[in-house]
VMD Tcl script that draws the C-alpha trace (Angstrom):
set ca {
  {-20.57 -7.93 2.59}
  {-20.10 -7.36 -1.10}
  {-16.87 -7.73 -3.05}
  {-14.75 -4.85 -4.27}
  {-15.87 -3.01 -7.40}
  {-13.51 -0.52 -9.03}
  {-14.95 2.92 -9.65}
  {-12.26 4.13 -12.01}
  {-9.96 2.72 -14.73}
  {-7.26 0.42 -13.41}
  {-3.80 2.00 -13.45}
  {-1.52 -0.95 -13.32}
  {1.31 -0.41 -15.68}
  {3.57 0.26 -12.73}
  {5.95 2.42 -14.70}
  {2.99 4.51 -15.81}
  {1.87 4.88 -12.20}
  {5.33 6.03 -11.17}
  {5.45 8.51 -14.01}
  {2.00 9.70 -12.98}
  {3.27 10.36 -9.47}
  {6.29 12.23 -10.82}
  {4.05 14.16 -13.20}
  {1.99 15.34 -10.25}
  {5.14 16.68 -8.69}
  {6.04 18.37 -11.93}
  {2.65 20.05 -12.01}
  {3.63 21.69 -8.74}
  {6.90 22.92 -10.32}
  {8.94 21.11 -7.70}
  {10.57 18.26 -9.58}
  {13.43 18.16 -12.03}
  {14.74 15.43 -14.32}
  {14.87 11.98 -12.74}
  {17.33 9.18 -13.53}
  {17.12 5.60 -12.28}
  {19.67 2.82 -12.09}
  {17.94 -0.53 -11.73}
  {19.97 -3.37 -10.25}
  {19.33 -7.05 -9.75}
  {17.63 -9.85 -11.71}
  {15.00 -8.92 -14.33}
  {12.12 -10.43 -12.34}
  {11.16 -10.19 -8.69}
  {9.45 -13.31 -7.33}
  {6.28 -13.34 -5.27}
  {6.95 -13.54 -1.54}
  {3.73 -15.43 -0.77}
  {1.01 -17.14 -2.80}
  {-2.53 -16.20 -1.84}
  {-5.40 -18.67 -2.20}
  {-7.73 -17.23 -4.87}
  {-10.66 -19.31 -3.60}
  {-10.73 -17.53 -0.24}
  {-12.50 -14.26 0.53}
  {-9.73 -11.73 1.11}
  {-9.57 -8.20 2.48}
  {-6.73 -5.72 2.93}
  {-6.72 -3.92 6.26}
  {-4.45 -0.87 6.43}
  {-3.69 -0.10 10.07}
  {-2.25 3.23 11.19}
  {-2.71 3.18 14.94}
  {0.46 5.24 15.39}
  {-1.03 7.97 13.15}
  {1.91 8.10 10.77}
  {-0.30 9.00 7.80}
  {-1.02 12.73 7.52}
  {-4.59 12.04 6.34}
  {-6.97 9.21 7.23}
  {-8.16 8.99 3.64}
  {-4.71 7.76 2.58}
  {-5.48 4.39 4.17}
  {-8.24 3.97 1.61}
  {-5.93 5.07 -1.21}
  {-3.31 2.47 -0.23}
  {-5.86 -0.32 0.20}
  {-7.78 0.42 -2.99}
  {-4.70 0.58 -5.21}
  {-3.40 -2.71 -3.74}
  {-6.69 -4.56 -4.12}
  {-7.26 -3.31 -7.67}
  {-3.82 -4.54 -8.61}
  {-4.39 -7.99 -7.08}
  {-7.61 -8.27 -9.08}
  {-5.97 -7.02 -12.29}
  {-3.10 -9.49 -11.98}
  {-5.47 -12.41 -11.38}
  {-4.17 -13.05 -7.88}
  {-7.63 -12.76 -6.30}
  {-10.83 -12.77 -8.42}
  {-12.99 -9.71 -8.01}
  {-15.81 -11.68 -6.40}
  {-13.46 -12.79 -3.61}
  {-11.90 -9.40 -2.93}
  {-13.64 -7.43 -0.19}
  {-13.14 -3.67 -0.21}
  {-10.48 -2.56 2.26}
  {-12.70 0.36 3.21}
  {-15.03 -2.21 4.80}
  {-12.27 -3.40 7.13}
  {-11.46 0.19 8.07}
  {-15.10 0.77 9.00}
  {-15.22 -2.46 11.01}
  {-12.07 -1.48 12.91}
  {-13.61 1.87 13.82}
  {-16.00 0.04 16.14}
  {-13.23 -0.87 18.57}
  {-12.57 1.13 21.72}
  {-9.39 1.91 23.63}
  {-10.40 -0.58 26.30}
  {-11.52 -3.27 23.85}
  {-9.32 -3.56 20.78}
  {-10.43 -5.91 18.01}
  {-8.10 -8.61 16.77}
  {-7.20 -8.65 13.07}
  {-9.10 -11.92 12.74}
  {-12.20 -10.33 14.31}
  {-12.03 -7.44 11.86}
  {-11.76 -9.92 9.00}
  {-14.71 -11.95 10.25}
  {-16.80 -8.80 10.57}
  {-16.55 -8.23 6.81}
  {-16.84 -11.88 5.81}
  {-13.17 -12.50 4.96}
  {-11.28 -15.79 5.24}
  {-7.93 -14.04 4.94}
  {-6.77 -10.59 5.97}
  {-3.79 -8.95 4.32}
  {-2.75 -6.90 7.32}
  {-0.75 -3.78 6.54}
  {0.81 -1.82 9.39}
  {2.10 1.62 8.38}
  {5.63 2.08 9.74}
  {6.56 5.40 8.17}
  {5.25 7.98 5.73}
  {6.72 11.36 4.80}
  {7.12 13.55 1.75}
  {10.36 15.00 3.11}
  {13.22 13.30 4.88}
  {14.83 16.53 6.07}
  {11.66 18.57 6.54}
  {12.69 21.02 3.86}
  {13.11 19.31 0.47}
  {10.95 16.80 -1.42}
  {11.85 13.14 -0.90}
  {8.72 10.97 -0.47}
  {9.40 7.83 1.59}
  {7.01 5.25 3.04}
  {7.23 1.89 4.76}
  {4.90 -0.80 6.06}
  {4.90 -4.38 7.27}
  {2.61 -7.01 5.74}
  {1.10 -10.17 7.23}
  {-1.54 -12.64 6.09}
  {-3.99 -13.67 8.83}
  {-6.41 -16.63 8.83}
  {-9.65 -15.38 10.36}
  {-11.15 -18.75 11.29}
  {-8.11 -19.91 13.25}
  {-6.93 -16.42 14.29}
  {-3.36 -17.19 13.26}
  {-0.62 -15.73 11.10}
  {-0.36 -17.67 7.82}
  {2.63 -15.69 6.56}
  {5.41 -14.72 7.13}
  {7.22 -16.75 9.78}
  {8.62 -13.53 11.22}
  {6.03 -12.20 13.66}
  {7.10 -8.65 12.81}
  {5.79 -9.08 9.26}
  {7.31 -8.64 5.81}
  {8.76 -5.14 5.24}
  {7.66 -3.10 2.23}
  {9.49 0.15 1.57}
  {9.29 2.70 -1.24}
  {11.14 5.87 -2.09}
  {10.17 8.34 -4.80}
  {12.70 10.70 -6.38}
  {14.56 13.19 -4.20}
  {14.08 16.40 -6.17}
  {16.07 18.84 -4.07}
  {13.11 21.22 -4.41}
  {11.46 22.74 -1.33}
  {8.35 21.03 -0.02}
  {5.15 22.82 -1.06}
  {3.71 25.20 1.48}
  {0.17 24.99 0.10}
  {-2.15 22.16 1.14}
  {-3.00 21.15 -2.43}
  {0.64 20.57 -3.36}
  {1.33 18.57 -0.21}
  {-1.82 16.49 -0.75}
  {-0.74 15.62 -4.28}
  {2.61 14.41 -3.03}
  {1.02 12.38 -0.25}
  {-1.50 10.75 -2.59}
  {1.21 9.82 -5.09}
  {3.26 8.25 -2.32}
  {0.23 6.35 -0.97}
  {-0.53 4.98 -4.44}
  {3.05 3.84 -4.87}
  {3.00 2.10 -1.48}
  {-0.22 0.36 -2.52}
  {1.52 -0.92 -5.65}
  {4.42 -2.34 -3.67}
  {2.12 -4.04 -1.15}
  {0.28 -5.82 -3.96}
  {3.58 -6.84 -5.57}
  {4.40 -8.93 -2.52}
  {1.95 -11.50 -3.88}
  {2.95 -11.91 -7.55}
  {6.03 -11.98 -9.76}
  {6.80 -8.77 -11.63}
  {9.46 -7.24 -13.83}
  {12.07 -5.22 -12.00}
  {11.73 -1.47 -12.46}
  {12.38 1.82 -10.71}
  {10.12 0.91 -7.78}
  {11.83 -2.40 -7.07}
  {14.54 -1.25 -4.69}
  {14.35 -1.24 -0.92}
  {14.49 1.98 1.02}
  {18.02 2.89 2.04}
  {18.64 2.96 5.78}
}
mol new
graphics top color blue
foreach p $ca { graphics top sphere $p radius 0.5 }
foreach p [lrange $ca 0 end-1] q [lrange $ca 1 end] { graphics top cylinder $p $q radius 0.2 }
display resetview
């Protein structure tokens, strides 16, 4: 199984990515001016240190079908893995494309589910960054734009079939929230798809950030309950 190779320019100035997502909304004429108040220390520490010498793959799992489109799993995984490569967390030769894990997982059946370790082994990975989608919506009230997404993250050792991190068996929560515009959600598929893709990209950014220190910005806050 070959390592991940980016097919497009890396977009890892996180502020630029956020502005890109907001710009997409603006192109649909559904977003107004946005203001952020950023609280807390200037830097956010890494939650876990990955071993750069180990073959690593991100597996985005959505067994509850919370994502509106299957392709968004690939968007989330690709953005996260590109960022880990860009930040020097995992060298490109040791990063296996998340799409490979998705394909491997598609071989399971309802009566014979594959373990995360088995999926990792199938693509030649030593470690699996396991991402379980917990929520994903472009509208909290079903009427106005407020993109929100959440996931839990674990690191699994494939050889020993064990959770390396975190101690909590539920996983580490990652939550993001893009601006609430007050504008109505788009009725056309193209507009909705743009919103969903922007949200998926932002979630991918936050998943990658679990594994390195970064400067606090507008994406740093947790999702309000």
